[in-house]
Steps between C-alpha positions, in 0.01 A plus 500: 500500500341187361268310734447141392256231610429137422130534580381438149710191438199289594351620172802398299603180324818396332538406135806342346606425147807459288582831338538313173142373513328817617215484747319164531167683535496584130711460188530834324476467123399685186131487418353330194561818298869493584481801735598556863399822675648649818346791689745673734340661804733712711493736798138434591532624860204348680439634851468874437129539557179336386451718191851430370465128567168483319647683202791255501260207482286667236797572273656157537165342415460728198844415363455127554167506319635703209832320455418142610865423585653157533695625802503808721850600611524720808821700544469609860341745742166325514464644851587844642676374810565853624122549542485234773391642835732266703229330704255340254595134446474337256527802273717430195328166440160669490623763253657225288172311493330807352736461206483124452120501525467672162739259327331197651152621405620542142682165501837655411825337605773730625866510604659769711807658648506742794575871502664730753176597679335158539712414805448822697202357688452175694640244252855445379595384151498130581157528658365694202632229268332228706178696513497555125571134429211390719249623239387242246570713193842623610788362293760676714772256606714482814853635482683283247777434752458508875760762582451745213466864600145629531207264431370519141759340270364241259420427135185392316528336156237544231447205264375475144127457444542121514674523837812317381786748460595812693471810280610769745546562872394762751764571762406667827771666708441669834654848519434538874400819675761740644880529505716287270813345653502756780467800268202718586236525232291242321580130519623278216531153358791359701805312376371157606179558304703595193714187533185287523369668185831424322499136608146440386564664164791265427267201548273606212606324181191518280364752251329696777834625632511878490124538464288654769454757774650607829257662743600693813389805697788749522654589161866448412740794457501423127155659484682829566741432214210425267331827590819708473643362178233326293156563357207334674124455488260623767527733797784586735320709762748478787858407582591135466522370857736208450729301728750676729768259371522362147571135576553393140176324411488660157852377423393149599197528273727582207761228562288243320156498339266540799198729460366747246297720734545635852191662651485684832268716708583729795506837319132588478525769234721303261370256241765531230682221320783475253795291391833533681797293381266250337271454802152654525454692827141581597285632778153376576226761532411583861175321574386607844327810633692498827821706522601769249452509122471762227425244233184313403479174693521178303716198420763402246409210272736264319369272227735229377440319171641148468554478124659709375629589845438866586412725795265798494428736789243767580334667800136452595377806691221569744190554287609249236732710284787308337834680463724359228811715473599546136721808524823480697614796707849645453757498777402728790189651337438723802816705446626423849845386598572127471435300815831394656393292799204309633237743620271516802131497414405754765804724480507585870482134593829444320673718760359325807717254691482268689239260365262549795472870423454428129217259570332745737523774236352270236218396729407859582527608136276227366254512789449869431442431132250224577338692788555204732654692789194434714610135510839573653515448874660799669 
């Protein structure tokens, strides 16, 4: 059951821009040293208690100060919607403000897409998009076309250091929340979103074609193929919880030069990356202290060099440690059987149907972990 409200729309403003020009608030471009740095925050999960929220803010501040990024990219689950108590309004907007406060204090621009838990409280996806875009440093754009599925589908170009020519693009696709095309499980990038992506790619006729990133929350099924059949860098600490239906986004990505990197969140104990059929598939590092994790909190960093063009990635951890993977791991290093389908993060939750029961199970599970049960009205 998802209870929605328009109460916080008074806080929200609309921004509009051609997807070819980016966001009119700021032109993204390489710095004077010919570098552009992205920090990917993911699965922050504000709303699971004061201590967790304060740790979230502390870590985000630490990473921003140490990395000094040109842009923060947020790949979903900023808010733990399942922790909402059903009567506090506004709720999600207040949790969201705890996140944006740190970025604004540091003066860092950001762009975001939503996850599967953001909408389980008192705001739907469209309202979250409007809320995010109301902040001065948000470069998130409205849906590129009015009727596209979900709410976070857009592209931001990055220009050379003189601001004249596009060097690469960052594509944001919204992978939704639950149930893809009527099939129970996790949601997906829908066919209309893929067709929009195809159309926009065919319009690119300069040297930047094929260069850039695609950011989303829920990983593609091809992450399973990478893990099963190829070597990779980093940690695979849980099943890949991908879409319940493979809608063909990866095939569309390969039809023409589109992007070099896809980076997701969602699976809190995974941070691995590797190359699958010529495309780099990556996870961010889980940032937030809310929800589960058996991995050190942090953020994935991408640094792009303009000339010669190259991309480097590493993880900045809580405490300041930098993890640069130099040794790849062989296929299935844990000696377990290959994964054959998209998993369920909580195991038991994957067996619960319908959606109302699943959401209730998730709420109870996470509330117990966060010791927030005293907030739930009996």
